[in-house]
C-alpha positions, 0 to 999 in steps of 0.5 A, a space after each residue: 151628506 149635507 152639513 146638518 144644523 148644529 141644532 136638531 130640527 124642531 119641526 112644526 107640521 103646518 097641515 095645509 088643509 086645516 090652515 086654508 089657502 097659502 096666504 092663510 098659512 102665513 098667519 100662523 108663522 109668528 106663533 110657530 116662531 114664538 114656540 121656538 121651532 126652526 122648521 115648518 113642514 107642509 104636507 103635499 100642496 100639489 094638484 091632486 087626483 080625483 080621490 082628493 088625497 094630498 098624497 095622490 099627486 096628479 101634477 107636481 108643478 101645479 098648486 092644489 086649487 084648495 090652497 090657491 084661494 082667490 089669488 091670481 098670482 102664479 104658483 111660483 110667486 105664491 110659494 116664494 112669498 110663503 118661503 120669504 115670510 118663513 125666512 124672515 122668521 128664521 124658519 126653514 121650509 120643508 115640503 113632502 117629496 112623494 116619489 114612490 107613487 102618483 095619483 092613479 089618474 095622473 097623466 103620467 100613467 099614460 105619458 110615461 106608462 113604462 115608469 109604473 109597476 104593472 099587474 099581470 093583466 097590464 093594469 097599473 099596480 097600487 102601492 101597499 103597506 104591511 103592518 109590522 105588528 101583523 104581517 098578514 095585514 096589508 093596506 092597499 091604496 087604490 087611488 095611487 099608482 106605484 112607480 117602478 124603481 127597479 134597476 132597469 133602463 127607465 130608472 134614470 129617466 124617472 130619477 131625472 124627472 124628480 131631480 127637476 122637481 126638487 130643483 124647482 122647489 129648491 129654486 123657490 127657496 124650499 130647503 127641506 124635503 120629507 121623503 114620503 114612504 122612503 123605505 119603498 124607494 131603493 137607496 141607490 135612487 135616493 143617493 143619486 137624487 141627493 147627489 144631484 141636488 146637493 151640487 147646486 143646493 148643498 144645504 138641503 135637508 132630506 128626512 126619511 119617513 119610514 113609519 110602518 116599515 119593517 126593520 129590514 126596510 129601514 136598514 136598506 136606507 143605510 148609505 142613501 144619504 138621509 140627514 134624518 129619519 122619523 123614529 117610533 118613540 111615540 109607541 114605546 110603553 116605557 118598559 120594552 127593550 125594542 125602542 132602545 135597540 132600534 135607536 142604537 141600530 138606526 142612529 148610524 143611518 141618520 139622526 132621528 126625529 120624535 113626535 107626540 102625534 102626526 097626521 097619520 095617527 089619532 090625536 093624543 086626546 083621543 088615545 087618552 080617552 080610549 084609556 079612560 083619561 078624560 079629566 081636562 087637567 090630566 089631559 093637559 098634563 099628559 100633553 105637556 109630558 108627552 112633548 117633553 119626552 119627544 123633545 128629549 129622546 132624539 135629535 129632532 122633534 116634530 109637532 102637528 098643528 093643533 097639538 099646542 091647543 089640545 085639538 081632538 079631530 084627527 087630521 085627514 088628508 082628504 076631509 079636513 078643512 079650516 072649519 075643523 079648527 077647534 076651540 082650544 082645550 088649553 094653550 101650551 104655546 108658552 110651555 112648548 117654547 120653553 121645551 124647545 129652548 131647553 132642547 136648543 140650549 143643550 148640545 147632547 140633546 141635538 145629537 144621536 149619542 149612545 143611550 141606555 135604559 135604567 130600570 128603577 125599582 121594578 120598572 116603576 119609573 124609567 131612566 134614560 141615560 144619553 151620552 155625547 158621542 163627541 165629549 163627556 156631556 150627558 142627559 138623563 130623562 126620568 119618566 113616570 109611565 103611570 099617568 094616574 099615580 105619582 111614584 117615589 123611586 131610588 135613582 141608582 145605576 148611573 155612571 160615576 161621572 153623572 152627578 151635578 149637572 142641572 135640571 132643564 125641565 120647565 117649571 123646575 129650578 135647575 136642581 142637580 140630578 138626585 143621583 143615589 137619592 130618592 126622587 118623586 115623580 108626579 103622575 106621568 111626569 117627565 124630568 130632564 137633567 143634563 151637563 
């Protein structure tokens, strides 16, 4: 595994269909840097198949015309210019690496017909996903062709092809790769690819996207060599045991990355409205607290474009355009900068140490105690799951060495943790203390 940064990844997802042409992407970089992110993740920008989906890649070496705009520069030059602009702002560029499938109409399905999974009738098979919550539900992507990574003679040819793809983009300055549907590719394939890349680019970071995967599918990523993986903290109800069990099980695979929403989910504002939360002040407060929790829970954090402004339109991998840029409901750029600075300043928030759940006063509030694996440092996150009502609880059940420290939450004054005392949390409030 490559050397991971001392600070966890703080990733801004620059959604390219919303941002426009690659030259337009650069207009967002000062804001991204100002919010304290250290990585810019861009969804697939390659030429796509007839469906138009960003994830239906037709040609890995050709830029999607939507992102070329009116420029006549080469693909290499356009990407290098974007990477250079990011480098000047100390932002690592991360791109999507889609190797589980191609577009169903990609020339690869003909030129390399034996690289693909085939149905009994000989037609190219489509990839699919099973809902972990209801394994009887299956989503099939008919615009995609599934690559066959079984252990067979053709597998090395396929690996060699994608090693060249990654080397090409690493040569242009890209240093991060979000590995789409990582759980659908055998870990032996990832391991071989990573080892080949790191011979020439030893600072490359590989992140596993495993959302929607069954637990056993994530487990098979062990020993693949990922630097980080995306966790499921977004869906926690702040009471069930599953998230901490998952965290403890998977942190030995790789550190994880939390997020308040992604391009695969509804916008948070939409989810809040579904639960009857429409008051603008309440919605803004929920956005603040949800980001604090995501930043404090695990090593990394990722935020999609528009979250800082409370955008409501779901990001769509086919239909989104720059015209979908909304009038901001609010502006959280300064607040997010404070939260990211908080995260960057505390070592225990940048590693995946042991973490336990302390239930306060019959689950009226939540206390997460996170310890450092490398020393005596700790972080404590207090959460009021009730977005409508405040709560006062007695803070108990902490280890004997957890006292003092300081509060890191933006808007508070560095008070020591109130261990053994009553603490009042506003509706939905999240507060972070650390030593």
